[in-house]
C-alpha positions, -999 to 999 in steps of 0.1 A, spaced: -329 229 409 -317 194 417 -341 165 408 -338 129 417 -326 107 388 -332 72 402 -370 73 403 -396 62 377 -407 87 351 -438 106 363 -471 97 347 -478 127 323 -515 122 327 -514 122 365 -535 150 380 -520 167 410 -531 185 442 -511 217 443 -509 242 471 -495 277 465 -484 295 497 -472 328 509 -473 348 541 -486 378 521 -524 384 519 -541 372 488 -569 383 465 -591 403 471 -573 415 502 -540 423 484 -535 429 447 -500 426 432 -480 408 405 -475 377 426 -512 374 435 -523 380 399 -498 355 385 -508 329 411 -545 333 404 -539 329 366 -518 298 373 -545 284 395 -572 289 368 -551 273 341 -541 243 362 -577 237 373 -587 238 336 -563 209 330 -579 189 358 -555 196 387 -568 206 421 -554 238 434 -555 257 467 -538 288 482 -524 294 517 -521 331 525 -519 357 551 -550 374 565 -556 411 573 -585 425 593 -597 446 565 -629 443 545 -656 416 547 -630 388 546 -611 403 575 -643 406 596 -654 371 586 -619 357 593 -617 373 628 -651 358 638 -644 324 624 -610 322 640 -625 329 674 -652 303 668 -631 275 653 -598 281 671 -580 261 644 -558 290 634 -570 295 598 -601 301 578 -611 289 544 -631 306 516 -639 294 480 -650 327 465 -623 326 438 -633 291 426 -607 272 446 -599 270 484 -580 298 499 -567 292 535 -560 324 553 -543 330 587 -528 359 606 -494 341 603 -495 316 574 -462 299 584 -477 288 618 -505 269 602 -488 255 571 -485 220 585 -522 219 594 -533 232 560 -512 206 543 -528 180 565 -563 191 555 -557 197 518 -532 168 513 -513 183 484 -489 163 462 -469 195 457 -465 227 477 -451 259 460 -441 286 484 -433 321 472 -430 359 479 -432 363 517 -415 339 541 -412 309 517 -384 294 538 -403 291 571 -433 278 551 -412 251 535 -396 241 567 -430 239 585 -442 210 564 -430 174 559 -411 176 527 -408 138 525 -445 135 520 -451 167 499 -428 177 470 -418 212 478 -407 241 456 -399 278 463 -409 301 435 -385 331 437 -404 362 426 -382 390 441 -346 394 452 -352 410 486 -336 384 508 -354 396 540 -387 384 524 -374 349 523 -374 344 561 -341 325 560 -314 313 538 -320 290 508 -285 276 511 -287 240 525 -325 239 523 -330 202 516 -357 184 497 -367 217 480 -367 226 443 -365 262 430 -382 282 403 -374 318 394 -394 344 376 -364 356 355 -329 347 346 -318 377 366 -335 363 397 -320 328 391 -285 342 387 -289 364 418 -297 334 441 -272 312 424 -245 337 434 -258 343 470 -272 309 480 -256 285 456 -290 271 443 -301 263 408 -335 275 397 -356 268 366 -369 300 350 -406 305 343 -417 341 337 -448 354 354 -480 344 337 -498 373 320 -532 364 305 -533 385 273 -570 390 272 -570 406 306 -546 433 293 -550 436 256 -565 470 244 -567 491 213 -550 521 229 -558 556 219 -521 565 226 -530 596 246 -505 597 275 -473 585 291 -483 561 318 -464 556 351 -477 528 373 -470 527 411 -456 561 421 -434 548 449 -398 558 456 -385 523 447 -403 527 414 -386 560 406 -414 584 413 -391 614 417 -375 607 384 -409 603 368 -420 637 382 -388 653 368 -394 637 334 -430 651 334 -417 685 343 -392 684 314 -420 675 290 -448 700 297 -464 694 263 -469 657 270 -497 644 292 -487 619 319 -509 597 340 -497 584 373 -515 553 386 -514 545 423 -501 511 434 -485 504 467 -495 522 499 -475 553 506 -465 567 540 -483 600 549 -452 620 540 -447 602 507 -484 607 498 -483 644 506 -451 648 485 -467 631 456 -499 651 457 -481 684 461 -457 676 433 -484 666 409 -504 698 418 -475 718 404 -475 699 371 -506 706 350 -497 679 325 -499 651 351 -531 633 363 -531 610 393 -555 581 391 -564 555 418 -553 519 416 -575 495 397 -580 458 393 -587 462 356 -555 472 340 -572 476 306 -585 509 319 -549 520 324 -534 508 291 -563 519 269 -550 554 267 -512 547 270 -489 556 242 -459 544 262 -452 531 297 -426 546 319 -407 524 344 -377 543 359 -372 518 388 -345 525 413 -344 490 428 -337 456 413 -370 446 398 -370 408 397 -389 409 363 -411 439 355 -446 427 350 -461 461 338 -437 460 309 -450 426 299 -486 437 303 -481 468 282 -463 451 254 -493 428 248 -510 458 232 -479 470 214 -472 497 239 -434 504 242 -417 508 275 -390 533 286 -373 516 316 -343 514 339 -317 489 328 -317 471 361 -326 438 375 -350 417 354 -363 447 335 -341 441 304 -357 406 301 -392 421 305 -386 450 280 -363 433 255 -364 451 221 -398 465 228 -387 498 242 -358 518 255 -335 510 285 -315 536 303 -292 535 333 -312 542 364 -290 572 372 -292 586 337 -299 623 335 -334 637 334 -325 650 299 -317 615 287 -350 601 301 -370 630 286 -353 626 252 -363 589 251 -399 598 260 -400 626 234 -386 604 206 -413 578 211 -440 605 215 -431 626 185 -413 603 160 -440 582 143 -414 560 126 -395 553 158 -428 547 176 -441 523 150 -409 502 151 -409 501 189 -446 491 189 -439 462 165 -410 451 186 -431 453 218 -458 430 202 -432 405 190 -415 404 224 -448 398 241 -455 368 218 -422 350 225 -427 313 235 -416 318 272 -446 342 277 -472 319 262 -494 306 291 -498 271 277 -460 268 274 -456 281 309 -481 256 323 -465 227 304 -432 237 319 -445 242 354 -464 209 354 -433 190 342 -413 206 370 -439 199 397 -442 163 387 -405 157 391 -392 143 423 -370 166 443 -335 153 452 -326 150 489 -303 181 487 -310 214 469 -273 221 464 
């Protein structure tokens, strides 16, 4: 990120008005790592006296969707607002089309766009009046809505060193790294260590590998926890495959991940795509739960020494062997559990450190060019 150097040092006591924005829906219409992290950031920033709002996409589902549809017809301003989360959330069918109007209403000092279509969102507002940052939370370039290269008056933050390197190579930008915020108390449990947990049985997350690992370890109980929506064919395949494996239980998605981790002995993350970070690894390690994961993308940063990393195309035997070792070998498990706890407590994952770093960045003027 390029910051101006000929401007006065920002006042460290200055309270800011901060707008987070994405074209994705937001809580409670959509639950995901970016939404959870943004909500936790908002709460922490508000506790320090900053004023926070969120701009998000809107779906027609649930009471918010029904309410939104009615209010959009009545007001005809293109977006609706609700404060049920304790701060304003502006929602629109297409967030990028109303970004300038939301900025005009909320009057933020800083806008932080992320996840879905951050480039059109950034281009939609006057970046001379509002310091603007893009928080890179994944490496799927189609989600950006345009190229980062040459995007002026914009600073960049990345959720991992992997993400930062990726966009440095592809777009020539420099991003400051702040890992996703994970509030320990929302995830910490005293686990009974009863199963191997696999979260989000989606093809990108390696569901077929997880199924093969479970089949190769019939004496070990596995729990699969639903996450992203599946196509009808994908869902039918998942249900039929699990029906053939008596040691696998399928559970619905949940907003309280403590109910997932409270029985996990280890967490399985055989991802087949480039995870930008790997939030579930960070969540599990808070309770000393080791992780067996693919050595891909940002997962090595998320897992660290608190688990086992394998090539994503490693044999099923290799995956099963890693799982069996941590399941049966108490000494190996105890060492991995201690390492997981230590990794979870590293300074970069401490929320107060993350907020200090973020506030420093958001206070800093952005230079005219991002390159």
